[in-house]
C-alpha positions in Angstrom: -23.4 -21.3 24.4 -20.2 -19.7 26.1 -19.9 -17.9 29.4 -19.3 -14.2 28.9 -16.2 -12.9 30.0 -15.7 -9.1 31.8 -14.3 -6.3 29.5 -13.1 -3.5 31.0 -12.0 -0.3 28.8 -9.7 1.9 30.4 -9.8 5.5 28.1 -11.0 8.6 28.3 -12.3 9.0 25.0 -16.3 8.8 25.6 -16.2 7.8 22.0 -14.0 4.9 21.9 -15.2 3.0 25.4 -18.6 3.7 23.7 -17.5 2.1 20.1 -16.0 -0.8 21.8 -18.9 -1.5 24.7 -21.6 -1.9 21.7 -18.9 -3.7 19.7 -18.6 -6.3 22.5 -21.6 -6.2 23.7 -23.0 -7.9 21.0 -20.1 -10.8 21.1 -21.4 -12.1 25.0 -19.0 -9.5 26.5 -19.7 -7.8 29.8 -18.7 -4.4 29.1 -17.3 -1.9 31.8 -15.8 1.6 30.9 -13.3 3.6 33.1 -12.1 7.4 32.0 -9.5 7.4 34.8 -7.5 5.3 36.7 -9.8 6.3 40.2 -12.8 4.8 38.2 -11.0 1.6 36.8 -9.7 0.9 40.7 -13.4 1.2 41.4 -14.7 -1.2 39.6 -11.4 -3.7 39.9 -12.6 -3.5 43.5 -16.3 -4.0 43.1 -15.7 -6.5 39.4 -14.6 -9.7 38.5 -12.6 -7.8 35.0 -11.2 -11.0 32.8 -9.2 -8.7 31.0 -8.9 -4.9 30.5 -7.8 -2.9 27.5 -5.6 -0.2 29.1 -4.9 3.9 27.3 -1.9 5.3 28.0 -3.1 8.8 27.9 -5.4 9.2 30.9 -6.5 13.0 33.1 -5.7 11.7 36.1 -2.2 9.2 35.5 -0.1 7.0 32.8 -1.8 3.9 32.0 2.0 2.6 32.3 1.7 3.3 35.6 -1.6 2.4 35.8 0.1 -1.2 34.4 2.4 -1.5 37.0 -0.3 -1.3 39.7 -2.8 -3.6 37.4 0.2 -6.4 37.7 1.2 -5.8 41.2 -2.5 -7.3 42.3 -4.1 -8.2 39.1 -3.7 -11.3 37.0 -5.8 -11.2 34.0 -4.9 -9.7 30.6 -4.1 -6.4 29.3 -4.0 -4.9 26.0 -2.8 -1.5 25.7 -4.4 0.2 23.5 -3.3 3.7 23.0 -2.0 6.2 20.3 1.0 6.3 21.3 2.7 4.3 19.0 5.9 4.0 19.0 8.2 1.4 19.0 10.1 1.9 22.5 6.7 2.8 23.1 5.3 -0.8 23.0 8.1 -2.1 23.6 7.6 -0.3 27.3 4.3 -1.6 27.6 5.0 -5.3 27.5 8.1 -5.3 29.4 5.7 -3.4 31.8 3.7 -6.4 31.3 1.2 -5.9 28.9 0.1 -8.8 27.3 -0.5 -7.5 24.5 -0.3 -3.6 22.4 -2.5 -2.1 20.0 -1.7 1.0 18.5 -5.0 3.6 17.9 -6.6 3.9 15.4 -7.2 0.2 15.8 -9.6 -2.4 13.4 -12.1 -4.1 15.3 -12.0 -7.2 14.3 -8.1 -7.4 14.4 -8.5 -6.5 18.7 -11.4 -9.0 19.0 -8.8 -12.0 17.6 -6.3 -10.2 20.1 -9.1 -10.5 23.0 -9.3 -14.1 22.1 -5.2 -15.3 21.6 -4.9 -13.3 24.5 -7.9 -14.7 26.7 -6.7 -18.2 25.6 -3.4 -17.9 27.4 -3.7 -16.2 30.6 -7.1 -17.5 32.7 -7.2 -15.9 35.3 -8.0 -17.1 38.9 -10.8 -15.5 40.2 -9.8 -12.3 38.5 
């Protein structure tokens, strides 16, 4: 059996975090959830993370701002998972360093395929 990957969901919607956690927990992922940028920072300080699912609309900061911060200190994969789906917003996220961008609502099977594709391309050096 493959070793499990650590997935961090940064989304202020508890239902979204719960849905993704259950789905990927059954697929041999260790799942962490954060509802704010501050919680995300705390998890990244204490846990190795292979991939981050990052919402843009958070209570304490913008996911776009967090993405720039993440890229300055973290080499793992980041997929933007957000209701902001205009072409300009997707381009902005990708230009800021996201590995992929999936608008809400999303299909869990597609999200899983995108996560596996990104992980194949992006092997972090120690998280």
